[in-house]
N, CA, C, O and CB atoms as a CASP TS submission, in Angstrom:
PFRMAT TS
TARGET T0000
AUTHOR 0000-0000-0000
METHOD Language model
MODEL 1
PARENT N/A
ATOM      1  N   MET     1      63.264  83.989  76.974  1.00  0.00           N
ATOM      2  CA  MET     1      62.168  84.507  76.501  1.00  0.00           C
ATOM      3  C   MET     1      62.603  84.766  75.232  1.00  0.00           C
ATOM      4  O   MET     1      63.777  85.131  75.178  1.00  0.00           O
ATOM      5  CB  MET     1      61.623  85.592  77.215  1.00  0.00           C
ATOM      6  N   GLY     2      61.997  84.686  74.160  1.00  0.00           N
ATOM      7  CA  GLY     2      62.411  84.787  72.868  1.00  0.00           C
ATOM      8  C   GLY     2      61.674  86.454  72.378  1.00  0.00           C
ATOM      9  O   GLY     2      60.637  86.863  72.898  1.00  0.00           O
ATOM     10  N   GLY     3      62.439  87.234  71.318  1.00  0.00           N
ATOM     11  CA  GLY     3      61.739  88.354  71.235  1.00  0.00           C
ATOM     12  C   GLY     3      62.077  89.022  70.001  1.00  0.00           C
ATOM     13  O   GLY     3      61.611  88.345  69.085  1.00  0.00           O
ATOM     14  N   LYS     4      62.936  90.485  69.363  1.00  0.00           N
ATOM     15  CA  LYS     4      62.743  91.215  68.350  1.00  0.00           C
ATOM     16  C   LYS     4      64.279  90.168  67.797  1.00  0.00           C
ATOM     17  O   LYS     4      65.081  89.557  68.502  1.00  0.00           O
ATOM     18  CB  LYS     4      62.658  93.164  68.609  1.00  0.00           C
ATOM     19  N   ASN     5      64.221  90.292  66.473  1.00  0.00           N
ATOM     20  CA  ASN     5      65.191  89.653  65.871  1.00  0.00           C
ATOM     21  C   ASN     5      65.547  88.344  66.589  1.00  0.00           C
ATOM     22  O   ASN     5      66.758  88.129  66.530  1.00  0.00           O
ATOM     23  CB  ASN     5      66.276  90.529  65.748  1.00  0.00           C
ATOM     24  N   GLY     6      64.982  87.582  67.126  1.00  0.00           N
ATOM     25  CA  GLY     6      65.450  86.013  67.924  1.00  0.00           C
ATOM     26  C   GLY     6      66.168  86.447  68.775  1.00  0.00           C
ATOM     27  O   GLY     6      66.273  85.542  69.602  1.00  0.00           O
ATOM     28  N   GLY     7      66.870  87.488  69.163  1.00  0.00           N
ATOM     29  CA  GLY     7      67.445  87.725  70.328  1.00  0.00           C
ATOM     30  C   GLY     7      66.822  87.563  71.468  1.00  0.00           C
ATOM     31  O   GLY     7      65.592  87.578  71.420  1.00  0.00           O
ATOM     32  N   ASN     8      67.461  87.376  72.731  1.00  0.00           N
ATOM     33  CA  ASN     8      66.857  87.042  74.178  1.00  0.00           C
ATOM     34  C   ASN     8      66.677  88.571  74.612  1.00  0.00           C
ATOM     35  O   ASN     8      67.497  89.488  74.550  1.00  0.00           O
ATOM     36  CB  ASN     8      67.985  86.025  75.339  1.00  0.00           C
ATOM     37  N   PHE     9      65.614  88.568  74.981  1.00  0.00           N
ATOM     38  CA  PHE     9      64.965  90.098  75.720  1.00  0.00           C
ATOM     39  C   PHE     9      64.463  89.685  76.813  1.00  0.00           C
ATOM     40  O   PHE     9      64.136  88.509  76.974  1.00  0.00           O
ATOM     41  CB  PHE     9      63.715  90.993  74.945  1.00  0.00           C
ATOM     42  N   SER    10      64.314  90.762  77.871  1.00  0.00           N
ATOM     43  CA  SER    10      64.021  90.530  79.051  1.00  0.00           C
ATOM     44  C   SER    10      61.948  91.318  78.806  1.00  0.00           C
ATOM     45  O   SER    10      61.532  91.956  77.840  1.00  0.00           O
ATOM     46  CB  SER    10      65.484  91.441  80.268  1.00  0.00           C
ATOM     47  N   ALA    11      61.414  91.036  79.670  1.00  0.00           N
ATOM     48  CA  ALA    11      60.098  91.526  79.715  1.00  0.00           C
ATOM     49  C   ALA    11      59.715  93.264  79.372  1.00  0.00           C
ATOM     50  O   ALA    11      58.690  93.820  78.978  1.00  0.00           O
ATOM     51  CB  ALA    11      59.700  91.137  81.150  1.00  0.00           C
ATOM     52  N   ALA    12      61.081  93.758  79.740  1.00  0.00           N
ATOM     53  CA  ALA    12      60.952  95.396  79.689  1.00  0.00           C
ATOM     54  C   ALA    12      61.682  95.956  78.437  1.00  0.00           C
ATOM     55  O   ALA    12      62.012  97.135  78.311  1.00  0.00           O
ATOM     56  CB  ALA    12      61.662  96.140  81.076  1.00  0.00           C
ATOM     57  N   GLY    13      61.930  94.813  77.377  1.00  0.00           N
ATOM     58  CA  GLY    13      62.726  95.161  76.246  1.00  0.00           C
ATOM     59  C   GLY    13      64.137  95.017  76.376  1.00  0.00           C
ATOM     60  O   GLY    13      64.677  94.797  75.292  1.00  0.00           O
ATOM     61  N   THR    14      64.857  95.066  77.285  1.00  0.00           N
ATOM     62  CA  THR    14      66.291  95.111  77.380  1.00  0.00           C
ATOM     63  C   THR    14      67.208  93.574  76.806  1.00  0.00           C
ATOM     64  O   THR    14      67.187  92.455  77.318  1.00  0.00           O
ATOM     65  CB  THR    14      66.539  95.437  79.053  1.00  0.00           C
ATOM     66  N   GLU    15      67.788  93.944  75.865  1.00  0.00           N
ATOM     67  CA  GLU    15      68.521  92.775  75.330  1.00  0.00           C
ATOM     68  C   GLU    15      69.662  92.288  76.350  1.00  0.00           C
ATOM     69  O   GLU    15      70.639  92.985  76.628  1.00  0.00           O
ATOM     70  CB  GLU    15      69.168  93.166  73.904  1.00  0.00           C
ATOM     71  N   ILE    16      69.388  90.825  76.951  1.00  0.00           N
ATOM     72  CA  ILE    16      69.867  90.405  77.873  1.00  0.00           C
ATOM     73  C   ILE    16      71.270  90.102  77.289  1.00  0.00           C
ATOM     74  O   ILE    16      72.212  90.437  78.007  1.00  0.00           O
ATOM     75  CB  ILE    16      69.075  89.414  78.453  1.00  0.00           C
ATOM     76  N   ASP    17      71.567  89.504  76.062  1.00  0.00           N
ATOM     77  CA  ASP    17      72.962  89.001  75.933  1.00  0.00           C
ATOM     78  C   ASP    17      73.809  90.262  75.578  1.00  0.00           C
ATOM     79  O   ASP    17      75.037  90.186  75.553  1.00  0.00           O
ATOM     80  CB  ASP    17      73.098  87.809  74.777  1.00  0.00           C
ATOM     81  N   GLU    18      73.076  91.550  75.276  1.00  0.00           N
ATOM     82  CA  GLU    18      74.220  92.492  75.218  1.00  0.00           C
ATOM     83  C   GLU    18      74.597  93.106  76.552  1.00  0.00           C
ATOM     84  O   GLU    18      75.716  93.584  76.739  1.00  0.00           O
ATOM     85  CB  GLU    18      73.914  93.597  74.260  1.00  0.00           C
ATOM     86  N   VAL    19      73.626  93.087  77.497  1.00  0.00           N
ATOM     87  CA  VAL    19      73.757  93.416  78.571  1.00  0.00           C
ATOM     88  C   VAL    19      75.034  92.532  79.349  1.00  0.00           C
ATOM     89  O   VAL    19      75.976  93.098  79.903  1.00  0.00           O
ATOM     90  CB  VAL    19      72.438  93.340  79.073  1.00  0.00           C
ATOM     91  N   LYS    20      74.890  91.228  79.284  1.00  0.00           N
ATOM     92  CA  LYS    20      76.222  90.273  79.441  1.00  0.00           C
ATOM     93  C   LYS    20      77.198  90.383  79.159  1.00  0.00           C
ATOM     94  O   LYS    20      78.059  89.825  79.841  1.00  0.00           O
ATOM     95  CB  LYS    20      76.304  89.365  79.053  1.00  0.00           C
ATOM     96  N   LYS    21      77.628  91.279  77.832  1.00  0.00           N
ATOM     97  CA  LYS    21      78.722  91.180  77.147  1.00  0.00           C
ATOM     98  C   LYS    21      79.172  92.609  77.696  1.00  0.00           C
ATOM     99  O   LYS    21      80.350  92.631  78.054  1.00  0.00           O
ATOM    100  CB  LYS    21      78.562  90.880  75.525  1.00  0.00           C
ATOM    101  N   ARG    22      78.580  93.617  77.812  1.00  0.00           N
ATOM    102  CA  ARG    22      79.190  94.686  78.263  1.00  0.00           C
ATOM    103  C   ARG    22      79.501  94.250  79.831  1.00  0.00           C
ATOM    104  O   ARG    22      80.700  94.423  80.047  1.00  0.00           O
ATOM    105  CB  ARG    22      78.278  96.004  78.019  1.00  0.00           C
ATOM    106  N   ASN    23      78.804  93.739  80.997  1.00  0.00           N
ATOM    107  CA  ASN    23      79.217  93.740  82.312  1.00  0.00           C
ATOM    108  C   ASN    23      80.526  92.843  82.341  1.00  0.00           C
ATOM    109  O   ASN    23      81.270  92.823  83.321  1.00  0.00           O
ATOM    110  CB  ASN    23      78.058  93.229  83.259  1.00  0.00           C
ATOM    111  N   GLU    24      80.758  92.072  81.140  1.00  0.00           N
ATOM    112  CA  GLU    24      81.933  91.020  81.206  1.00  0.00           C
ATOM    113  C   GLU    24      82.970  92.141  80.944  1.00  0.00           C
ATOM    114  O   GLU    24      83.908  91.887  81.699  1.00  0.00           O
ATOM    115  CB  GLU    24      81.922  89.598  79.982  1.00  0.00           C
ATOM    116  N   ASN    25      83.221  93.149  80.305  1.00  0.00           N
ATOM    117  CA  ASN    25      84.421  94.152  80.042  1.00  0.00           C
ATOM    118  C   ASN    25      83.990  95.472  80.863  1.00  0.00           C
ATOM    119  O   ASN    25      84.397  96.515  80.351  1.00  0.00           O
ATOM    120  CB  ASN    25      84.652  94.517  78.273  1.00  0.00           C
ATOM    121  N   SER    26      83.058  95.642  82.331  1.00  0.00           N
ATOM    122  CA  SER    26      83.016  96.553  82.669  1.00  0.00           C
ATOM    123  C   SER    26      84.118  96.786  84.035  1.00  0.00           C
ATOM    124  O   SER    26      84.199  97.896  84.563  1.00  0.00           O
ATOM    125  CB  SER    26      81.717  96.694  82.714  1.00  0.00           C
ATOM    126  N   GLY    27      84.768  95.848  84.422  1.00  0.00           N
ATOM    127  CA  GLY    27      85.876  96.003  85.542  1.00  0.00           C
ATOM    128  C   GLY    27      85.125  95.164  86.459  1.00  0.00           C
ATOM    129  O   GLY    27      84.214  94.373  86.211  1.00  0.00           O
ATOM    130  N   MET    28      85.856  95.586  87.941  1.00  0.00           N
ATOM    131  CA  MET    28      85.506  95.019  89.009  1.00  0.00           C
ATOM    132  C   MET    28      84.091  95.246  89.576  1.00  0.00           C
ATOM    133  O   MET    28      83.556  96.349  89.455  1.00  0.00           O
ATOM    134  CB  MET    28      86.401  95.338  89.823  1.00  0.00           C
ATOM    135  N   SER    29      83.593  94.411  90.077  1.00  0.00           N
ATOM    136  CA  SER    29      82.293  94.866  90.387  1.00  0.00           C
ATOM    137  C   SER    29      82.500  95.545  91.935  1.00  0.00           C
ATOM    138  O   SER    29      83.582  95.758  92.483  1.00  0.00           O
ATOM    139  CB  SER    29      81.155  93.547  90.294  1.00  0.00           C
ATOM    140  N   TYR    30      81.085  95.832  92.501  1.00  0.00           N
ATOM    141  CA  TYR    30      80.997  96.495  93.549  1.00  0.00           C
ATOM    142  C   TYR    30      81.800  95.851  94.934  1.00  0.00           C
ATOM    143  O   TYR    30      82.666  96.395  95.619  1.00  0.00           O
ATOM    144  CB  TYR    30      79.583  96.658  93.673  1.00  0.00           C
ATOM    145  N   ASN    31      81.142  94.391  95.095  1.00  0.00           N
ATOM    146  CA  ASN    31      81.988  93.936  96.044  1.00  0.00           C
ATOM    147  C   ASN    31      83.389  93.752  95.835  1.00  0.00           C
ATOM    148  O   ASN    31      84.093  93.917  96.831  1.00  0.00           O
ATOM    149  CB  ASN    31      81.553  92.898  96.415  1.00  0.00           C
ATOM    150  N   GLU    32      84.040  93.399  94.591  1.00  0.00           N
ATOM    151  CA  GLU    32      85.672  93.058  93.995  1.00  0.00           C
ATOM    152  C   GLU    32      86.120  94.267  94.826  1.00  0.00           C
ATOM    153  O   GLU    32      86.855  94.140  95.806  1.00  0.00           O
ATOM    154  CB  GLU    32      86.103  93.156  91.968  1.00  0.00           C
ATOM    155  N   ALA    33      85.681  95.360  94.425  1.00  0.00           N
ATOM    156  CA  ALA    33      86.279  96.581  94.572  1.00  0.00           C
ATOM    157  C   ALA    33      86.249  96.905  95.881  1.00  0.00           C
ATOM    158  O   ALA    33      87.094  97.725  96.241  1.00  0.00           O
ATOM    159  CB  ALA    33      85.731  97.558  93.812  1.00  0.00           C
ATOM    160  N   LYS    34      85.369  96.407  96.835  1.00  0.00           N
ATOM    161  CA  LYS    34      85.302  96.695  98.364  1.00  0.00           C
ATOM    162  C   LYS    34      86.532  95.634  98.814  1.00  0.00           C
ATOM    163  O   LYS    34      87.556  96.067  99.344  1.00  0.00           O
ATOM    164  CB  LYS    34      83.577  96.319  99.153  1.00  0.00           C
ATOM    165  N   GLU    35      86.411  94.789  98.657  1.00  0.00           N
ATOM    166  CA  GLU    35      87.745  93.561  98.728  1.00  0.00           C
ATOM    167  C   GLU    35      88.798  94.057  98.518  1.00  0.00           C
ATOM    168  O   GLU    35      89.536  94.211  99.491  1.00  0.00           O
ATOM    169  CB  GLU    35      87.804  92.387  97.744  1.00  0.00           C
ATOM    170  N   PHE    36      89.302  94.525  97.078  1.00  0.00           N
ATOM    171  CA  PHE    36      90.499  94.954  96.869  1.00  0.00           C
ATOM    172  C   PHE    36      90.960  96.344  98.018  1.00  0.00           C
ATOM    173  O   PHE    36      92.037  96.343  98.615  1.00  0.00           O
ATOM    174  CB  PHE    36      90.472  95.303  95.275  1.00  0.00           C
ATOM    175  N   LEU    37      90.126  97.240  98.131  1.00  0.00           N
ATOM    176  CA  LEU    37      90.308  98.447  98.949  1.00  0.00           C
ATOM    177  C   LEU    37      90.631  97.856 100.346  1.00  0.00           C
ATOM    178  O   LEU    37      91.537  98.332 101.031  1.00  0.00           O
ATOM    179  CB  LEU    37      88.971  99.446  98.949  1.00  0.00           C
ATOM    180  N   ALA    38      89.797  96.702 100.797  1.00  0.00           N
ATOM    181  CA  ALA    38      90.388  96.528 102.137  1.00  0.00           C
ATOM    182  C   ALA    38      91.637  95.974 102.468  1.00  0.00           C
ATOM    183  O   ALA    38      92.315  96.327 103.433  1.00  0.00           O
ATOM    184  CB  ALA    38      89.649  95.869 102.783  1.00  0.00           C
ATOM    185  N   LYS    39      92.000  94.889 101.459  1.00  0.00           N
ATOM    186  CA  LYS    39      93.001  94.139 101.127  1.00  0.00           C
ATOM    187  C   LYS    39      94.235  95.262 101.176  1.00  0.00           C
ATOM    188  O   LYS    39      95.199  95.155 101.934  1.00  0.00           O
ATOM    189  CB  LYS    39      92.708  93.375  99.718  1.00  0.00           C
ATOM    190  N   THR    40      94.021  96.433 100.170  1.00  0.00           N
ATOM    191  CA  THR    40      95.227  97.179  99.991  1.00  0.00           C
ATOM    192  C   THR    40      95.569  98.532 100.778  1.00  0.00           C
ATOM    193  O   THR    40      96.642  99.115 100.935  1.00  0.00           O
ATOM    194  CB  THR    40      95.244  97.460  98.662  1.00  0.00           C
ATOM    195  N   THR    41      94.393  98.794 101.174  1.00  0.00           N
ATOM    196  CA  THR    41      94.650 100.148 102.448  1.00  0.00           C
ATOM    197  C   THR    41      94.129  99.941 103.924  1.00  0.00           C
ATOM    198  O   THR    41      94.289 100.843 104.746  1.00  0.00           O
ATOM    199  CB  THR    41      93.758 101.638 101.994  1.00  0.00           C
ATOM    200  N   GLY    42      93.508  98.761 104.265  1.00  0.00           N
ATOM    201  CA  GLY    42      93.409  98.708 105.597  1.00  0.00           C
ATOM    202  C   GLY    42      92.072  99.139 105.741  1.00  0.00           C
ATOM    203  O   GLY    42      91.394  99.415 104.751  1.00  0.00           O
ATOM    204  N   GLY    43      91.591  99.227 107.016  1.00  0.00           N
ATOM    205  CA  GLY    43      90.691 100.048 107.571  1.00  0.00           C
ATOM    206  C   GLY    43      89.477  99.643 108.344  1.00  0.00           C
ATOM    207  O   GLY    43      89.314  98.428 108.226  1.00  0.00           O
ATOM    208  N   HIS    44      88.647 100.154 109.023  1.00  0.00           N
ATOM    209  CA  HIS    44      87.753  99.479 109.989  1.00  0.00           C
ATOM    210  C   HIS    44      86.975  98.878 109.687  1.00  0.00           C
ATOM    211  O   HIS    44      86.595  99.254 108.578  1.00  0.00           O
ATOM    212  CB  HIS    44      87.209 100.016 110.693  1.00  0.00           C
ATOM    213  N   GLY    45      86.214  97.743 110.179  1.00  0.00           N
ATOM    214  CA  GLY    45      85.184  96.697 109.327  1.00  0.00           C
ATOM    215  C   GLY    45      85.447  95.970 108.266  1.00  0.00           C
ATOM    216  O   GLY    45      84.567  95.428 107.598  1.00  0.00           O
ATOM    217  N   THR    46      87.004  95.881 107.960  1.00  0.00           N
ATOM    218  CA  THR    46      87.070  95.194 106.610  1.00  0.00           C
ATOM    219  C   THR    46      87.663  93.926 107.494  1.00  0.00           C
ATOM    220  O   THR    46      88.371  93.443 106.611  1.00  0.00           O
ATOM    221  CB  THR    46      88.139  95.990 105.177  1.00  0.00           C
ATOM    222  N   SER    47      87.835  93.158 108.500  1.00  0.00           N
ATOM    223  CA  SER    47      88.460  92.170 108.572  1.00  0.00           C
ATOM    224  C   SER    47      87.801  90.537 107.828  1.00  0.00           C
ATOM    225  O   SER    47      88.372  89.454 107.701  1.00  0.00           O
ATOM    226  CB  SER    47      88.675  92.248 109.989  1.00  0.00           C
ATOM    227  N   ILE    48      86.788  90.850 107.555  1.00  0.00           N
ATOM    228  CA  ILE    48      85.955  89.765 106.711  1.00  0.00           C
ATOM    229  C   ILE    48      86.927  89.849 105.541  1.00  0.00           C
ATOM    230  O   ILE    48      87.027  88.633 105.375  1.00  0.00           O
ATOM    231  CB  ILE    48      84.176  90.149 106.291  1.00  0.00           C
ATOM    232  N   TYR    49      87.452  90.194 104.919  1.00  0.00           N
ATOM    233  CA  TYR    49      88.478  90.441 103.685  1.00  0.00           C
ATOM    234  C   TYR    49      89.833  90.092 104.033  1.00  0.00           C
ATOM    235  O   TYR    49      90.436  89.462 103.164  1.00  0.00           O
ATOM    236  CB  TYR    49      88.529  91.953 103.201  1.00  0.00           C
ATOM    237  N   SER    50      90.498  90.369 105.171  1.00  0.00           N
ATOM    238  CA  SER    50      91.665  89.686 105.410  1.00  0.00           C
ATOM    239  C   SER    50      92.041  88.302 105.105  1.00  0.00           C
ATOM    240  O   SER    50      91.315  87.329 105.306  1.00  0.00           O
ATOM    241  CB  SER    50      91.811  89.785 106.502  1.00  0.00           C
ATOM    242  N   ASP    51      93.132  88.279 104.643  1.00  0.00           N
ATOM    243  CA  ASP    51      93.957  86.579 104.410  1.00  0.00           C
ATOM    244  C   ASP    51      94.858  86.428 105.256  1.00  0.00           C
ATOM    245  O   ASP    51      95.683  85.540 105.037  1.00  0.00           O
ATOM    246  CB  ASP    51      94.796  86.224 102.999  1.00  0.00           C
ATOM    247  N   THR    52      94.987  87.310 106.576  1.00  0.00           N
ATOM    248  CA  THR    52      95.811  87.098 107.887  1.00  0.00           C
ATOM    249  C   THR    52      95.225  85.729 108.479  1.00  0.00           C
ATOM    250  O   THR    52      94.067  85.603 108.879  1.00  0.00           O
ATOM    251  CB  THR    52      95.623  88.450 109.041  1.00  0.00           C
ATOM    252  N   ASN    53      96.434  84.480 108.474  1.00  0.00           N
ATOM    253  CA  ASN    53      96.135  83.808 109.454  1.00  0.00           C
ATOM    254  C   ASN    53      96.010  84.143 110.898  1.00  0.00           C
ATOM    255  O   ASN    53      97.050  84.588 111.385  1.00  0.00           O
ATOM    256  CB  ASN    53      96.790  83.064 109.337  1.00  0.00           C
ATOM    257  N   VAL    54      94.896  84.028 111.781  1.00  0.00           N
ATOM    258  CA  VAL    54      95.291  84.715 113.255  1.00  0.00           C
ATOM    259  C   VAL    54      95.913  83.777 114.233  1.00  0.00           C
ATOM    260  O   VAL    54      96.658  84.126 115.148  1.00  0.00           O
ATOM    261  CB  VAL    54      93.981  85.303 114.028  1.00  0.00           C
ATOM    262  N   GLU    55      95.595  82.724 114.001  1.00  0.00           N
ATOM    263  CA  GLU    55      96.860  81.449 114.326  1.00  0.00           C
ATOM    264  C   GLU    55      97.958  81.978 114.500  1.00  0.00           C
ATOM    265  O   GLU    55      98.450  82.436 115.531  1.00  0.00           O
ATOM    266  CB  GLU    55      97.214  80.358 113.210  1.00  0.00           C
ATOM    267  N   ASP    56      98.437  81.905 113.266  1.00  0.00           N
ATOM    268  CA  ASP    56      99.828  82.229 113.344  1.00  0.00           C
ATOM    269  C   ASP    56     100.491  83.565 114.111  1.00  0.00           C
ATOM    270  O   ASP    56     101.487  83.592 114.834  1.00  0.00           O
ATOM    271  CB  ASP    56     100.176  82.283 112.015  1.00  0.00           C
ATOM    272  N   VAL    57      99.720  84.521 113.765  1.00  0.00           N
ATOM    273  CA  VAL    57      99.908  85.685 114.386  1.00  0.00           C
ATOM    274  C   VAL    57     100.072  85.372 116.055  1.00  0.00           C
ATOM    275  O   VAL    57     100.977  85.690 116.827  1.00  0.00           O
ATOM    276  CB  VAL    57      98.680  86.640 113.981  1.00  0.00           C
ATOM    277  N   ARG    58      99.192  84.843 116.214  1.00  0.00           N
ATOM    278  CA  ARG    58      99.048  84.683 117.946  1.00  0.00           C
ATOM    279  C   ARG    58     100.456  83.784 118.201  1.00  0.00           C
ATOM    280  O   ARG    58     101.176  84.068 119.158  1.00  0.00           O
ATOM    281  CB  ARG    58      97.319  83.636 118.585  1.00  0.00           C
ATOM    282  N   ARG    59     100.731  82.906 117.472  1.00  0.00           N
ATOM    283  CA  ARG    59     101.923  81.951 117.483  1.00  0.00           C
ATOM    284  C   ARG    59     102.990  82.746 117.700  1.00  0.00           C
ATOM    285  O   ARG    59     103.613  82.893 118.751  1.00  0.00           O
ATOM    286  CB  ARG    59     102.150  81.121 116.227  1.00  0.00           C
ATOM    287  N   LYS    60     103.218  83.394 116.350  1.00  0.00           N
ATOM    288  CA  LYS    60     104.581  84.394 116.580  1.00  0.00           C
ATOM    289  C   LYS    60     104.432  85.511 117.761  1.00  0.00           C
ATOM    290  O   LYS    60     105.323  85.543 118.610  1.00  0.00           O
ATOM    291  CB  LYS    60     104.896  85.315 115.098  1.00  0.00           C
ATOM    292  N   ASN    61     103.744  86.093 117.816  1.00  0.00           N
ATOM    293  CA  ASN    61     103.470  86.877 119.150  1.00  0.00           C
ATOM    294  C   ASN    61     103.766  86.399 120.455  1.00  0.00           C
ATOM    295  O   ASN    61     104.093  87.183 121.346  1.00  0.00           O
ATOM    296  CB  ASN    61     102.187  87.143 119.260  1.00  0.00           C
ATOM    297  N   GLU    62     103.668  85.051 120.657  1.00  0.00           N
ATOM    298  CA  GLU    62     104.167  84.187 122.094  1.00  0.00           C
ATOM    299  C   GLU    62     105.693  83.898 121.802  1.00  0.00           C
ATOM    300  O   GLU    62     106.549  83.978 122.683  1.00  0.00           O
ATOM    301  CB  GLU    62     103.235  82.489 122.383  1.00  0.00           C
ATOM    302  N   GLN    63     105.940  83.581 120.593  1.00  0.00           N
ATOM    303  CA  GLN    63     107.270  83.317 120.801  1.00  0.00           C
ATOM    304  C   GLN    63     107.873  84.755 120.931  1.00  0.00           C
ATOM    305  O   GLN    63     108.503  84.897 121.978  1.00  0.00           O
ATOM    306  CB  GLN    63     107.893  82.417 119.642  1.00  0.00           C
ATOM    307  N   ASN    64     107.829  85.910 120.078  1.00  0.00           N
ATOM    308  CA  ASN    64     108.605  86.974 120.714  1.00  0.00           C
ATOM    309  C   ASN    64     108.435  87.311 121.936  1.00  0.00           C
ATOM    310  O   ASN    64     109.372  87.976 122.377  1.00  0.00           O
ATOM    311  CB  ASN    64     108.505  88.011 120.156  1.00  0.00           C
ATOM    312  N   GLN    65     107.329  87.044 122.889  1.00  0.00           N
ATOM    313  CA  GLN    65     107.067  87.115 124.198  1.00  0.00           C
ATOM    314  C   GLN    65     107.963  86.779 124.993  1.00  0.00           C
ATOM    315  O   GLN    65     108.398  87.423 125.948  1.00  0.00           O
ATOM    316  CB  GLN    65     106.146  86.532 124.498  1.00  0.00           C
ATOM    317  N   GLU    66     108.366  85.426 124.502  1.00  0.00           N
ATOM    318  CA  GLU    66     109.180  84.473 125.194  1.00  0.00           C
ATOM    319  C   GLU    66     110.656  84.635 125.412  1.00  0.00           C
ATOM    320  O   GLU    66     111.336  84.160 126.321  1.00  0.00           O
ATOM    321  CB  GLU    66     109.031  83.352 124.574  1.00  0.00           C
ATOM    322  N   ARG    67     111.047  85.444 124.345  1.00  0.00           N
ATOM    323  CA  ARG    67     112.360  85.861 123.999  1.00  0.00           C
ATOM    324  C   ARG    67     112.869  87.135 125.116  1.00  0.00           C
ATOM    325  O   ARG    67     113.982  87.648 125.001  1.00  0.00           O
ATOM    326  CB  ARG    67     112.301  86.366 122.346  1.00  0.00           C
TER
END
């Protein structure tokens, strides 16, 4: 949608390109922050963010029990 001064504005008058520019420099998104915290601090209900290979852990546990 075209608008004032040839810029890209929403129906409410927000300058879309300016918002995009600010978002690029704003740091982590909410979901990125949740994932970072889950991976670095652990906690309940964070298994969806885990990069642990469950089968690898099971295999190692079985090997340790056999010894």
